[in-house]
CHARMM-style PDB file with segment names, atoms N, HN, CA, C and O in Angstrom:
ATOM      1  N   UNK     1      60.159 108.721 187.902  1.00  0.00      PROA
ATOM      2  CA  UNK     1      59.158 109.030 187.171  1.00  0.00      PROA
ATOM      3  C   UNK     1      59.131 108.540 185.684  1.00  0.00      PROA
ATOM      4  O   UNK     1      60.129 108.869 185.043  1.00  0.00      PROA
ATOM      5  N   UNK     2      58.043 107.711 184.912  1.00  0.00      PROA
ATOM      6  HN  UNK     2      57.232 107.444 185.433  1.00  0.00      PROA
ATOM      7  CA  UNK     2      58.053 106.942 183.637  1.00  0.00      PROA
ATOM      8  C   UNK     2      58.157 107.913 182.947  1.00  0.00      PROA
ATOM      9  O   UNK     2      57.704 109.002 183.301  1.00  0.00      PROA
ATOM     10  N   UNK     3      58.963 107.664 181.477  1.00  0.00      PROA
ATOM     11  HN  UNK     3      59.331 106.779 181.190  1.00  0.00      PROA
ATOM     12  CA  UNK     3      58.770 108.641 180.315  1.00  0.00      PROA
ATOM     13  C   UNK     3      58.050 107.664 179.352  1.00  0.00      PROA
ATOM     14  O   UNK     3      58.189 106.447 179.233  1.00  0.00      PROA
ATOM     15  N   UNK     4      57.314 108.455 178.758  1.00  0.00      PROA
ATOM     16  HN  UNK     4      57.201 109.444 178.855  1.00  0.00      PROA
ATOM     17  CA  UNK     4      56.620 107.979 177.526  1.00  0.00      PROA
ATOM     18  C   UNK     4      57.006 108.374 176.318  1.00  0.00      PROA
ATOM     19  O   UNK     4      57.578 109.453 176.160  1.00  0.00      PROA
ATOM     20  N   UNK     5      56.722 107.499 175.266  1.00  0.00      PROA
ATOM     21  HN  UNK     5      56.258 106.623 175.394  1.00  0.00      PROA
ATOM     22  CA  UNK     5      56.536 108.674 173.664  1.00  0.00      PROA
ATOM     23  C   UNK     5      55.361 108.252 173.172  1.00  0.00      PROA
ATOM     24  O   UNK     5      54.894 107.176 173.544  1.00  0.00      PROA
ATOM     25  N   UNK     6      54.713 109.058 172.251  1.00  0.00      PROA
ATOM     26  HN  UNK     6      55.093 109.933 171.949  1.00  0.00      PROA
ATOM     27  CA  UNK     6      53.189 109.055 172.126  1.00  0.00      PROA
ATOM     28  C   UNK     6      53.759 109.666 170.613  1.00  0.00      PROA
ATOM     29  O   UNK     6      54.736 110.380 170.387  1.00  0.00      PROA
ATOM     30  N   UNK     7      52.708 109.067 169.651  1.00  0.00      PROA
ATOM     31  HN  UNK     7      51.914 108.487 169.834  1.00  0.00      PROA
ATOM     32  CA  UNK     7      52.948 109.725 168.237  1.00  0.00      PROA
ATOM     33  C   UNK     7      51.045 110.233 168.030  1.00  0.00      PROA
ATOM     34  O   UNK     7      50.040 109.526 168.110  1.00  0.00      PROA
ATOM     35  N   UNK     8      51.176 111.538 167.785  1.00  0.00      PROA
ATOM     36  HN  UNK     8      51.992 112.112 167.721  1.00  0.00      PROA
ATOM     37  CA  UNK     8      49.748 111.726 167.243  1.00  0.00      PROA
ATOM     38  C   UNK     8      49.875 112.856 166.117  1.00  0.00      PROA
ATOM     39  O   UNK     8      50.675 113.790 166.055  1.00  0.00      PROA
ATOM     40  N   UNK     9      49.116 112.587 165.477  1.00  0.00      PROA
ATOM     41  HN  UNK     9      48.466 111.829 165.528  1.00  0.00      PROA
ATOM     42  CA  UNK     9      48.895 113.550 163.704  1.00  0.00      PROA
ATOM     43  C   UNK     9      49.087 115.032 164.451  1.00  0.00      PROA
ATOM     44  O   UNK     9      49.287 115.301 165.635  1.00  0.00      PROA
ATOM     45  N   UNK    10      48.975 115.706 163.517  1.00  0.00      PROA
ATOM     46  HN  UNK    10      48.813 115.487 162.555  1.00  0.00      PROA
ATOM     47  CA  UNK    10      49.613 117.232 163.540  1.00  0.00      PROA
ATOM     48  C   UNK    10      48.220 117.906 164.216  1.00  0.00      PROA
ATOM     49  O   UNK    10      48.309 118.853 164.997  1.00  0.00      PROA
ATOM     50  N   UNK    11      46.725 117.224 163.774  1.00  0.00      PROA
ATOM     51  HN  UNK    11      46.653 116.454 163.140  1.00  0.00      PROA
ATOM     52  CA  UNK    11      45.542 118.264 164.479  1.00  0.00      PROA
ATOM     53  C   UNK    11      45.130 117.670 165.721  1.00  0.00      PROA
ATOM     54  O   UNK    11      44.234 118.117 166.438  1.00  0.00      PROA
ATOM     55  N   UNK    12      45.845 116.605 165.956  1.00  0.00      PROA
ATOM     56  HN  UNK    12      46.573 116.241 165.374  1.00  0.00      PROA
ATOM     57  CA  UNK    12      45.189 116.111 167.730  1.00  0.00      PROA
ATOM     58  C   UNK    12      46.217 116.771 168.407  1.00  0.00      PROA
ATOM     59  O   UNK    12      45.772 117.459 169.326  1.00  0.00      PROA
ATOM     60  N   UNK    13      47.582 116.815 168.272  1.00  0.00      PROA
ATOM     61  HN  UNK    13      47.944 116.257 167.525  1.00  0.00      PROA
ATOM     62  CA  UNK    13      48.864 117.418 169.142  1.00  0.00      PROA
ATOM     63  C   UNK    13      48.732 118.787 169.022  1.00  0.00      PROA
ATOM     64  O   UNK    13      49.398 119.275 169.935  1.00  0.00      PROA
ATOM     65  N   UNK    14      47.960 120.086 168.039  1.00  0.00      PROA
ATOM     66  HN  UNK    14      47.419 119.690 167.297  1.00  0.00      PROA
ATOM     67  CA  UNK    14      47.583 120.923 168.203  1.00  0.00      PROA
ATOM     68  C   UNK    14      46.439 121.182 169.359  1.00  0.00      PROA
ATOM     69  O   UNK    14      46.610 122.044 170.221  1.00  0.00      PROA
ATOM     70  N   UNK    15      45.413 120.468 169.309  1.00  0.00      PROA
ATOM     71  HN  UNK    15      45.274 119.767 168.609  1.00  0.00      PROA
ATOM     72  CA  UNK    15      44.479 120.781 169.923  1.00  0.00      PROA
ATOM     73  C   UNK    15      45.179 120.394 171.447  1.00  0.00      PROA
ATOM     74  O   UNK    15      44.726 121.025 172.402  1.00  0.00      PROA
ATOM     75  N   UNK    16      45.967 119.661 171.645  1.00  0.00      PROA
ATOM     76  HN  UNK    16      46.335 119.148 170.869  1.00  0.00      PROA
ATOM     77  CA  UNK    16      46.207 119.011 173.294  1.00  0.00      PROA
ATOM     78  C   UNK    16      47.121 120.058 173.556  1.00  0.00      PROA
ATOM     79  O   UNK    16      47.304 120.271 174.754  1.00  0.00      PROA
ATOM     80  N   UNK    17      47.812 120.845 172.673  1.00  0.00      PROA
ATOM     81  HN  UNK    17      47.663 120.671 171.699  1.00  0.00      PROA
ATOM     82  CA  UNK    17      48.817 122.360 173.096  1.00  0.00      PROA
ATOM     83  C   UNK    17      47.856 122.822 173.394  1.00  0.00      PROA
ATOM     84  O   UNK    17      47.808 123.136 174.583  1.00  0.00      PROA
ATOM     85  N   UNK    18      46.701 123.095 172.618  1.00  0.00      PROA
ATOM     86  HN  UNK    18      46.740 122.840 171.652  1.00  0.00      PROA
ATOM     87  CA  UNK    18      46.271 124.651 172.741  1.00  0.00      PROA
ATOM     88  C   UNK    18      45.203 124.350 174.351  1.00  0.00      PROA
ATOM     89  O   UNK    18      44.961 125.255 175.149  1.00  0.00      PROA
ATOM     90  N   UNK    19      44.843 123.292 174.469  1.00  0.00      PROA
ATOM     91  HN  UNK    19      45.040 122.556 173.820  1.00  0.00      PROA
ATOM     92  CA  UNK    19      44.039 122.704 175.774  1.00  0.00      PROA
ATOM     93  C   UNK    19      45.065 123.243 177.049  1.00  0.00      PROA
ATOM     94  O   UNK    19      44.883 123.892 178.079  1.00  0.00      PROA
ATOM     95  N   UNK    20      46.130 122.662 176.448  1.00  0.00      PROA
ATOM     96  HN  UNK    20      46.277 122.135 175.611  1.00  0.00      PROA
ATOM     97  CA  UNK    20      46.954 122.169 177.944  1.00  0.00      PROA
ATOM     98  C   UNK    20      47.522 123.909 178.269  1.00  0.00      PROA
ATOM     99  O   UNK    20      47.993 124.395 179.298  1.00  0.00      PROA
ATOM    100  N   UNK    21      47.284 124.425 177.151  1.00  0.00      PROA
ATOM    101  HN  UNK    21      46.901 124.030 176.316  1.00  0.00      PROA
ATOM    102  CA  UNK    21      48.181 126.265 177.089  1.00  0.00      PROA
ATOM    103  C   UNK    21      46.853 126.790 178.115  1.00  0.00      PROA
ATOM    104  O   UNK    21      46.999 127.324 179.215  1.00  0.00      PROA
ATOM    105  N   UNK    22      45.276 126.422 177.305  1.00  0.00      PROA
ATOM    106  HN  UNK    22      45.157 125.988 176.412  1.00  0.00      PROA
ATOM    107  CA  UNK    22      44.335 127.148 177.878  1.00  0.00      PROA
ATOM    108  C   UNK    22      43.830 127.122 179.644  1.00  0.00      PROA
ATOM    109  O   UNK    22      43.107 127.903 180.263  1.00  0.00      PROA
ATOM    110  N   UNK    23      44.537 125.917 180.075  1.00  0.00      PROA
ATOM    111  HN  UNK    23      45.124 125.282 179.573  1.00  0.00      PROA
ATOM    112  CA  UNK    23      44.496 125.707 181.531  1.00  0.00      PROA
ATOM    113  C   UNK    23      45.717 125.933 182.286  1.00  0.00      PROA
ATOM    114  O   UNK    23      45.812 125.520 183.442  1.00  0.00      PROA
ATOM    115  N   UNK    24      46.866 126.703 181.581  1.00  0.00      PROA
ATOM    116  HN  UNK    24      46.789 127.039 180.642  1.00  0.00      PROA
ATOM    117  CA  UNK    24      48.019 126.896 181.745  1.00  0.00      PROA
ATOM    118  C   UNK    24      48.794 125.548 182.923  1.00  0.00      PROA
ATOM    119  O   UNK    24      48.869 125.559 184.152  1.00  0.00      PROA
ATOM    120  N   UNK    25      49.184 124.686 182.095  1.00  0.00      PROA
ATOM    121  HN  UNK    25      49.123 124.677 181.097  1.00  0.00      PROA
ATOM    122  CA  UNK    25      49.471 123.376 182.258  1.00  0.00      PROA
ATOM    123  C   UNK    25      50.395 123.031 181.201  1.00  0.00      PROA
ATOM    124  O   UNK    25      50.104 123.234 180.023  1.00  0.00      PROA
ATOM    125  N   UNK    26      51.884 122.339 181.686  1.00  0.00      PROA
ATOM    126  HN  UNK    26      52.120 122.174 182.644  1.00  0.00      PROA
ATOM    127  CA  UNK    26      52.301 121.759 180.854  1.00  0.00      PROA
ATOM    128  C   UNK    26      51.724 120.986 180.172  1.00  0.00      PROA
ATOM    129  O   UNK    26      50.769 120.409 180.692  1.00  0.00      PROA
ATOM    130  N   UNK    27      52.020 120.721 178.965  1.00  0.00      PROA
ATOM    131  HN  UNK    27      52.796 121.189 178.542  1.00  0.00      PROA
ATOM    132  CA  UNK    27      51.306 119.565 177.991  1.00  0.00      PROA
ATOM    133  C   UNK    27      51.380 118.107 178.843  1.00  0.00      PROA
ATOM    134  O   UNK    27      50.308 117.502 178.808  1.00  0.00      PROA
ATOM    135  N   UNK    28      52.047 117.691 179.315  1.00  0.00      PROA
ATOM    136  HN  UNK    28      52.918 118.182 179.343  1.00  0.00      PROA
ATOM    137  CA  UNK    28      52.263 116.635 179.875  1.00  0.00      PROA
ATOM    138  C   UNK    28      51.667 116.132 180.794  1.00  0.00      PROA
ATOM    139  O   UNK    28      51.147 115.018 180.852  1.00  0.00      PROA
ATOM    140  N   UNK    29      51.734 117.175 181.778  1.00  0.00      PROA
ATOM    141  HN  UNK    29      52.156 118.081 181.731  1.00  0.00      PROA
ATOM    142  CA  UNK    29      50.864 117.346 183.035  1.00  0.00      PROA
ATOM    143  C   UNK    29      49.116 116.989 182.718  1.00  0.00      PROA
ATOM    144  O   UNK    29      48.284 116.366 183.378  1.00  0.00      PROA
ATOM    145  N   UNK    30      49.041 117.747 181.323  1.00  0.00      PROA
ATOM    146  HN  UNK    30      49.717 118.253 180.788  1.00  0.00      PROA
ATOM    147  CA  UNK    30      47.843 117.806 180.770  1.00  0.00      PROA
ATOM    148  C   UNK    30      46.908 116.444 180.323  1.00  0.00      PROA
ATOM    149  O   UNK    30      45.735 116.099 180.465  1.00  0.00      PROA
ATOM    150  N   UNK    31      48.326 115.799 179.605  1.00  0.00      PROA
ATOM    151  HN  UNK    31      49.279 116.079 179.490  1.00  0.00      PROA
ATOM    152  CA  UNK    31      48.111 114.625 179.463  1.00  0.00      PROA
ATOM    153  C   UNK    31      47.993 113.969 180.476  1.00  0.00      PROA
ATOM    154  O   UNK    31      46.841 113.564 180.635  1.00  0.00      PROA
ATOM    155  N   UNK    32      49.020 113.548 181.601  1.00  0.00      PROA
ATOM    156  HN  UNK    32      49.956 113.877 181.472  1.00  0.00      PROA
ATOM    157  CA  UNK    32      49.041 112.590 182.349  1.00  0.00      PROA
ATOM    158  C   UNK    32      47.110 112.758 183.428  1.00  0.00      PROA
ATOM    159  O   UNK    32      46.433 112.001 184.124  1.00  0.00      PROA
ATOM    160  N   UNK    33      47.026 113.896 183.036  1.00  0.00      PROA
ATOM    161  HN  UNK    33      47.576 114.511 182.471  1.00  0.00      PROA
ATOM    162  CA  UNK    33      45.257 114.139 184.206  1.00  0.00      PROA
ATOM    163  C   UNK    33      44.682 113.463 183.763  1.00  0.00      PROA
ATOM    164  O   UNK    33      44.221 112.561 184.463  1.00  0.00      PROA
ATOM    165  N   UNK    34      44.225 113.538 181.615  1.00  0.00      PROA
ATOM    166  HN  UNK    34      44.599 114.270 181.047  1.00  0.00      PROA
ATOM    167  CA  UNK    34      43.016 113.126 181.007  1.00  0.00      PROA
ATOM    168  C   UNK    34      43.508 111.250 181.135  1.00  0.00      PROA
ATOM    169  O   UNK    34      42.595 110.533 180.724  1.00  0.00      PROA
ATOM    170  N   UNK    35      44.633 110.547 181.576  1.00  0.00      PROA
ATOM    171  HN  UNK    35      45.375 111.130 181.910  1.00  0.00      PROA
ATOM    172  CA  UNK    35      45.091 109.544 181.302  1.00  0.00      PROA
ATOM    173  C   UNK    35      44.290 109.079 182.601  1.00  0.00      PROA
ATOM    174  O   UNK    35      43.591 108.067 182.556  1.00  0.00      PROA
ATOM    175  N   UNK    36      44.417 109.880 183.815  1.00  0.00      PROA
ATOM    176  HN  UNK    36      44.985 110.702 183.852  1.00  0.00      PROA
ATOM    177  CA  UNK    36      43.975 109.349 185.297  1.00  0.00      PROA
ATOM    178  C   UNK    36      42.822 109.492 185.153  1.00  0.00      PROA
ATOM    179  O   UNK    36      42.172 108.555 185.618  1.00  0.00      PROA
ATOM    180  N   UNK    37      42.259 110.259 184.709  1.00  0.00      PROA
ATOM    181  HN  UNK    37      42.787 111.020 184.331  1.00  0.00      PROA
ATOM    182  CA  UNK    37      40.109 110.328 184.740  1.00  0.00      PROA
ATOM    183  C   UNK    37      40.019 109.775 184.153  1.00  0.00      PROA
ATOM    184  O   UNK    37      39.021 109.228 184.623  1.00  0.00      PROA
ATOM    185  N   UNK    38      40.309 108.996 182.844  1.00  0.00      PROA
ATOM    186  HN  UNK    38      41.120 109.441 182.463  1.00  0.00      PROA
ATOM    187  CA  UNK    38      39.738 108.324 181.798  1.00  0.00      PROA
ATOM    188  C   UNK    38      40.500 106.869 182.266  1.00  0.00      PROA
ATOM    189  O   UNK    38      40.587 106.158 181.265  1.00  0.00      PROA
ATOM    190  N   UNK    39      40.978 106.316 183.258  1.00  0.00      PROA
ATOM    191  HN  UNK    39      40.908 106.894 184.072  1.00  0.00      PROA
ATOM    192  CA  UNK    39      41.436 104.960 183.238  1.00  0.00      PROA
ATOM    193  C   UNK    39      41.839 104.710 185.120  1.00  0.00      PROA
ATOM    194  O   UNK    39      42.715 104.094 185.727  1.00  0.00      PROA
ATOM    195  N   UNK    40      40.847 105.428 185.455  1.00  0.00      PROA
ATOM    196  HN  UNK    40      40.135 105.928 184.961  1.00  0.00      PROA
ATOM    197  CA  UNK    40      40.185 105.334 187.115  1.00  0.00      PROA
ATOM    198  C   UNK    40      39.280 103.762 187.213  1.00  0.00      PROA
ATOM    199  O   UNK    40      38.944 103.003 186.303  1.00  0.00      PROA
ATOM    200  N   UNK    41      39.126 103.693 188.295  1.00  0.00      PROA
ATOM    201  HN  UNK    41      39.399 104.309 189.034  1.00  0.00      PROA
ATOM    202  CA  UNK    41      38.761 102.297 188.466  1.00  0.00      PROA
ATOM    203  C   UNK    41      37.079 102.457 189.268  1.00  0.00      PROA
ATOM    204  O   UNK    41      36.105 101.721 189.426  1.00  0.00      PROA
ATOM    205  N   UNK    42      37.367 103.518 189.534  1.00  0.00      PROA
ATOM    206  HN  UNK    42      38.158 104.115 189.406  1.00  0.00      PROA
ATOM    207  CA  UNK    42      36.087 103.807 190.498  1.00  0.00      PROA
ATOM    208  C   UNK    42      35.420 105.101 189.103  1.00  0.00      PROA
ATOM    209  O   UNK    42      36.021 105.889 188.373  1.00  0.00      PROA
ATOM    210  N   UNK    43      33.577 104.677 189.314  1.00  0.00      PROA
ATOM    211  HN  UNK    43      33.090 104.036 189.907  1.00  0.00      PROA
ATOM    212  CA  UNK    43      32.811 105.779 189.176  1.00  0.00      PROA
ATOM    213  C   UNK    43      32.993 107.189 189.333  1.00  0.00      PROA
ATOM    214  O   UNK    43      32.969 107.492 190.526  1.00  0.00      PROA
ATOM    215  N   UNK    44      33.131 107.968 188.720  1.00  0.00      PROA
ATOM    216  HN  UNK    44      33.151 107.722 187.751  1.00  0.00      PROA
ATOM    217  CA  UNK    44      32.730 109.798 189.000  1.00  0.00      PROA
ATOM    218  C   UNK    44      31.852 109.549 190.355  1.00  0.00      PROA
ATOM    219  O   UNK    44      31.132 108.608 190.688  1.00  0.00      PROA
ATOM    220  N   UNK    45      32.164 110.645 190.932  1.00  0.00      PROA
ATOM    221  HN  UNK    45      32.749 111.410 190.661  1.00  0.00      PROA
ATOM    222  CA  UNK    45      31.000 110.765 192.334  1.00  0.00      PROA
ATOM    223  C   UNK    45      30.097 111.742 191.675  1.00  0.00      PROA
ATOM    224  O   UNK    45      29.291 112.197 192.487  1.00  0.00      PROA
ATOM    225  N   UNK    46      29.926 112.341 190.158  1.00  0.00      PROA
ATOM    226  HN  UNK    46      30.581 111.971 189.499  1.00  0.00      PROA
ATOM    227  CA  UNK    46      28.633 112.858 189.716  1.00  0.00      PROA
ATOM    228  C   UNK    46      28.244 111.738 189.307  1.00  0.00      PROA
ATOM    229  O   UNK    46      27.071 112.112 189.263  1.00  0.00      PROA
ATOM    230  N   UNK    47      28.173 110.508 188.908  1.00  0.00      PROA
ATOM    231  HN  UNK    47      29.125 110.205 188.944  1.00  0.00      PROA
ATOM    232  CA  UNK    47      27.627 109.265 188.287  1.00  0.00      PROA
ATOM    233  C   UNK    47      27.443 108.570 189.560  1.00  0.00      PROA
ATOM    234  O   UNK    47      26.580 107.699 189.455  1.00  0.00      PROA
ATOM    235  N   UNK    48      28.020 108.664 190.868  1.00  0.00      PROA
ATOM    236  HN  UNK    48      28.722 109.372 190.953  1.00  0.00      PROA
ATOM    237  CA  UNK    48      27.459 107.835 191.883  1.00  0.00      PROA
ATOM    238  C   UNK    48      25.910 108.233 192.780  1.00  0.00      PROA
ATOM    239  O   UNK    48      25.017 107.568 193.305  1.00  0.00      PROA
ATOM    240  N   UNK    49      26.227 109.787 192.581  1.00  0.00      PROA
ATOM    241  HN  UNK    49      26.953 110.327 192.155  1.00  0.00      PROA
ATOM    242  CA  UNK    49      24.728 110.177 192.956  1.00  0.00      PROA
ATOM    243  C   UNK    49      23.710 110.024 191.984  1.00  0.00      PROA
ATOM    244  O   UNK    49      22.558 109.849 192.382  1.00  0.00      PROA
ATOM    245  N   UNK    50      23.918 110.055 190.946  1.00  0.00      PROA
ATOM    246  HN  UNK    50      24.853 110.197 190.622  1.00  0.00      PROA
ATOM    247  CA  UNK    50      22.728 109.485 189.968  1.00  0.00      PROA
ATOM    248  C   UNK    50      22.023 108.337 190.890  1.00  0.00      PROA
ATOM    249  O   UNK    50      20.804 108.296 190.727  1.00  0.00      PROA
ATOM    250  N   UNK    51      22.542 107.408 191.814  1.00  0.00      PROA
ATOM    251  HN  UNK    51      23.533 107.441 191.946  1.00  0.00      PROA
ATOM    252  CA  UNK    51      21.641 106.166 192.051  1.00  0.00      PROA
ATOM    253  C   UNK    51      20.817 106.048 192.781  1.00  0.00      PROA
ATOM    254  O   UNK    51      21.316 105.633 193.827  1.00  0.00      PROA
ATOM    255  N   UNK    52      19.772 106.169 192.877  1.00  0.00      PROA
ATOM    256  HN  UNK    52      19.366 106.506 192.027  1.00  0.00      PROA
ATOM    257  CA  UNK    52      18.150 106.074 192.877  1.00  0.00      PROA
ATOM    258  C   UNK    52      17.339 107.473 192.593  1.00  0.00      PROA
ATOM    259  O   UNK    52      16.202 107.716 192.999  1.00  0.00      PROA
ATOM    260  N   UNK    53      18.300 108.474 191.685  1.00  0.00      PROA
ATOM    261  HN  UNK    53      19.224 108.276 191.356  1.00  0.00      PROA
ATOM    262  CA  UNK    53      17.653 109.568 190.892  1.00  0.00      PROA
ATOM    263  C   UNK    53      16.354 109.344 190.297  1.00  0.00      PROA
ATOM    264  O   UNK    53      15.641 110.276 189.924  1.00  0.00      PROA
ATOM    265  N   UNK    54      15.982 107.930 190.187  1.00  0.00      PROA
ATOM    266  HN  UNK    54      16.561 107.173 190.491  1.00  0.00      PROA
ATOM    267  CA  UNK    54      14.805 107.906 189.067  1.00  0.00      PROA
ATOM    268  C   UNK    54      13.754 107.178 189.674  1.00  0.00      PROA
ATOM    269  O   UNK    54      13.553 105.975 189.509  1.00  0.00      PROA
ATOM    270  N   UNK    55      12.950 108.107 190.531  1.00  0.00      PROA
ATOM    271  HN  UNK    55      13.113 109.085 190.666  1.00  0.00      PROA
ATOM    272  CA  UNK    55      11.903 107.812 191.744  1.00  0.00      PROA
ATOM    273  C   UNK    55      10.832 107.081 191.064  1.00  0.00      PROA
ATOM    274  O   UNK    55       9.950 106.712 191.840  1.00  0.00      PROA
ATOM    275  N   UNK    56      10.630 106.718 189.656  1.00  0.00      PROA
ATOM    276  HN  UNK    56      11.346 107.017 189.025  1.00  0.00      PROA
ATOM    277  CA  UNK    56       9.729 106.241 189.433  1.00  0.00      PROA
ATOM    278  C   UNK    56      10.199 104.398 188.569  1.00  0.00      PROA
ATOM    279  O   UNK    56       9.556 103.586 187.904  1.00  0.00      PROA
ATOM    280  N   UNK    57      11.208 104.451 188.935  1.00  0.00      PROA
ATOM    281  HN  UNK    57      11.731 105.111 189.475  1.00  0.00      PROA
ATOM    282  CA  UNK    57      11.772 103.236 188.183  1.00  0.00      PROA
ATOM    283  C   UNK    57      11.684 102.038 189.211  1.00  0.00      PROA
ATOM    284  O   UNK    57      12.086 102.171 190.367  1.00  0.00      PROA
ATOM    285  N   UNK    58      11.090 100.760 188.691  1.00  0.00      PROA
ATOM    286  HN  UNK    58      10.763 100.652 187.752  1.00  0.00      PROA
ATOM    287  CA  UNK    58      10.893  99.864 189.491  1.00  0.00      PROA
ATOM    288  C   UNK    58      12.037  99.620 190.577  1.00  0.00      PROA
ATOM    289  O   UNK    58      13.193 100.012 190.423  1.00  0.00      PROA
ATOM    290  N   UNK    59      11.481  98.781 191.924  1.00  0.00      PROA
ATOM    291  HN  UNK    59      10.542  98.461 192.049  1.00  0.00      PROA
ATOM    292  CA  UNK    59      12.419  98.611 192.428  1.00  0.00      PROA
ATOM    293  C   UNK    59      12.787  96.800 192.073  1.00  0.00      PROA
ATOM    294  O   UNK    59      12.165  96.127 191.251  1.00  0.00      PROA
ATOM    295  N   UNK    60      13.567  96.465 192.656  1.00  0.00      PROA
ATOM    296  HN  UNK    60      14.073  97.011 193.323  1.00  0.00      PROA
ATOM    297  CA  UNK    60      14.043  94.764 192.661  1.00  0.00      PROA
ATOM    298  C   UNK    60      12.512  93.825 192.912  1.00  0.00      PROA
ATOM    299  O   UNK    60      11.976  92.950 192.233  1.00  0.00      PROA
ATOM    300  N   UNK    61      12.189  94.400 194.055  1.00  0.00      PROA
ATOM    301  HN  UNK    61      12.625  95.110 194.607  1.00  0.00      PROA
ATOM    302  CA  UNK    61      10.811  93.292 194.528  1.00  0.00      PROA
ATOM    303  C   UNK    61       9.520  93.457 193.496  1.00  0.00      PROA
ATOM    304  O   UNK    61       8.741  92.570 193.146  1.00  0.00      PROA
ATOM    305  N   UNK    62       9.526  95.011 193.073  1.00  0.00      PROA
ATOM    306  HN  UNK    62      10.158  95.731 193.358  1.00  0.00      PROA
ATOM    307  CA  UNK    62       8.095  95.277 191.959  1.00  0.00      PROA
ATOM    308  C   UNK    62       8.773  94.435 190.619  1.00  0.00      PROA
ATOM    309  O   UNK    62       7.956  93.860 189.900  1.00  0.00      PROA
ATOM    310  N   UNK    63       9.963  94.352 190.314  1.00  0.00      PROA
ATOM    311  HN  UNK    63      10.628  94.819 190.898  1.00  0.00      PROA
ATOM    312  CA  UNK    63       9.941  93.521 189.290  1.00  0.00      PROA
ATOM    313  C   UNK    63       9.963  91.816 189.301  1.00  0.00      PROA
ATOM    314  O   UNK    63       9.258  91.090 188.600  1.00  0.00      PROA
ATOM    315  N   UNK    64      11.169  91.312 190.486  1.00  0.00      PROA
ATOM    316  HN  UNK    64      11.742  91.901 191.056  1.00  0.00      PROA
ATOM    317  CA  UNK    64      10.664  90.173 190.865  1.00  0.00      PROA
ATOM    318  C   UNK    64       8.831  89.133 191.195  1.00  0.00      PROA
ATOM    319  O   UNK    64       8.536  87.939 191.244  1.00  0.00      PROA
ATOM    320  N   UNK    65       8.135  90.301 191.326  1.00  0.00      PROA
ATOM    321  HN  UNK    65       8.375  91.271 191.286  1.00  0.00      PROA
ATOM    322  CA  UNK    65       6.358  89.976 191.297  1.00  0.00      PROA
ATOM    323  C   UNK    65       5.765  90.183 190.168  1.00  0.00      PROA
ATOM    324  O   UNK    65       4.568  90.463 190.115  1.00  0.00      PROA
ATOM    325  N   UNK    66       6.327  90.101 189.392  1.00  0.00      PROA
ATOM    326  HN  UNK    66       7.300  89.873 189.434  1.00  0.00      PROA
ATOM    327  CA  UNK    66       5.784  89.802 187.808  1.00  0.00      PROA
ATOM    328  C   UNK    66       5.550  88.897 187.476  1.00  0.00      PROA
ATOM    329  O   UNK    66       6.228  87.933 187.830  1.00  0.00      PROA
ATOM    330  N   UNK    67       4.338  88.734 186.523  1.00  0.00      PROA
ATOM    331  HN  UNK    67       3.787  89.517 186.235  1.00  0.00      PROA
ATOM    332  CA  UNK    67       3.334  87.889 186.247  1.00  0.00      PROA
ATOM    333  C   UNK    67       3.766  87.065 185.203  1.00  0.00      PROA
ATOM    334  O   UNK    67       3.350  85.908 185.141  1.00  0.00      PROA
ATOM    335  N   UNK    68       4.511  87.489 184.416  1.00  0.00      PROA
ATOM    336  HN  UNK    68       4.849  88.429 184.466  1.00  0.00      PROA
ATOM    337  CA  UNK    68       5.330  87.435 183.017  1.00  0.00      PROA
ATOM    338  C   UNK    68       6.090  86.193 183.222  1.00  0.00      PROA
ATOM    339  O   UNK    68       6.889  85.873 184.103  1.00  0.00      PROA
ATOM    340  N   UNK    69       5.481  85.351 181.814  1.00  0.00      PROA
ATOM    341  HN  UNK    69       4.832  85.611 181.099  1.00  0.00      PROA
ATOM    342  CA  UNK    69       6.348  84.157 181.571  1.00  0.00      PROA
ATOM    343  C   UNK    69       7.314  83.791 181.426  1.00  0.00      PROA
ATOM    344  O   UNK    69       7.296  83.333 180.283  1.00  0.00      PROA
ATOM    345  N   UNK    70       8.491  83.621 181.932  1.00  0.00      PROA
ATOM    346  HN  UNK    70       8.505  83.992 182.860  1.00  0.00      PROA
ATOM    347  CA  UNK    70       9.839  83.837 181.542  1.00  0.00      PROA
ATOM    348  C   UNK    70       9.747  83.104 179.899  1.00  0.00      PROA
ATOM    349  O   UNK    70       8.674  82.670 179.478  1.00  0.00      PROA
ATOM    350  N   UNK    71      11.051  83.046 179.061  1.00  0.00      PROA
ATOM    351  HN  UNK    71      11.922  83.398 179.403  1.00  0.00      PROA
ATOM    352  CA  UNK    71      11.169  82.794 177.859  1.00  0.00      PROA
ATOM    353  C   UNK    71      11.791  81.335 178.375  1.00  0.00      PROA
ATOM    354  O   UNK    71      12.368  81.253 179.459  1.00  0.00      PROA
ATOM    355  N   UNK    72      11.592  80.042 177.372  1.00  0.00      PROA
ATOM    356  HN  UNK    72      11.123  80.109 176.492  1.00  0.00      PROA
ATOM    357  CA  UNK    72      12.229  79.008 177.618  1.00  0.00      PROA
ATOM    358  C   UNK    72      13.876  79.904 176.841  1.00  0.00      PROA
ATOM    359  O   UNK    72      14.110  80.774 176.003  1.00  0.00      PROA
ATOM    360  N   UNK    73      14.666  78.987 177.786  1.00  0.00      PROA
ATOM    361  HN  UNK    73      14.476  78.280 178.467  1.00  0.00      PROA
ATOM    362  CA  UNK    73      16.361  79.239 177.586  1.00  0.00      PROA
ATOM    363  C   UNK    73      16.869  77.809 176.307  1.00  0.00      PROA
ATOM    364  O   UNK    73      16.620  76.604 176.258  1.00  0.00      PROA
ATOM    365  N   UNK    74      17.710  78.816 175.388  1.00  0.00      PROA
ATOM    366  HN  UNK    74      17.913  79.794 175.428  1.00  0.00      PROA
ATOM    367  CA  UNK    74      18.505  77.059 174.883  1.00  0.00      PROA
ATOM    368  C   UNK    74      19.584  76.955 175.577  1.00  0.00      PROA
ATOM    369  O   UNK    74      20.092  77.839 176.267  1.00  0.00      PROA
ATOM    370  N   UNK    75      20.020  75.700 175.385  1.00  0.00      PROA
ATOM    371  HN  UNK    75      19.607  74.982 174.824  1.00  0.00      PROA
ATOM    372  CA  UNK    75      21.356  75.041 175.585  1.00  0.00      PROA
ATOM    373  C   UNK    75      22.727  75.662 174.658  1.00  0.00      PROA
ATOM    374  O   UNK    75      22.997  75.129 173.582  1.00  0.00      PROA
ATOM    375  N   UNK    76      23.349  76.546 175.055  1.00  0.00      PROA
ATOM    376  HN  UNK    76      23.130  76.979 175.929  1.00  0.00      PROA
ATOM    377  CA  UNK    76      24.482  77.108 174.496  1.00  0.00      PROA
ATOM    378  C   UNK    76      25.566  75.702 174.860  1.00  0.00      PROA
ATOM    379  OT1 UNK    76      26.752  75.735 174.532  1.00  0.00      PROA
TER     380      UNK     76
END
C-alpha cells in the first residue's frame, strides 16, 4: 500500500477530519474514497441514467433535417 503526504491548510484539515469522524472512518480511508470517486473514468450511474431523460430534445435525425444554412468556416 502506498503512502502519500499532502499539505492542507488548517481549515481544510479540520473539515476533512470532521467529515471522516462523522462517517466513522479513519481520515486516510475518507480521503481515499474521495479520490476514487473523483478520479474515476466512468460517469456515475445516476448520470448515465439521465440519458434520454429529456423527451422534448430533438433527435439526431430531426437536427440533421434542418434547412438552416451552415456558416462558412475559416481556414485555421
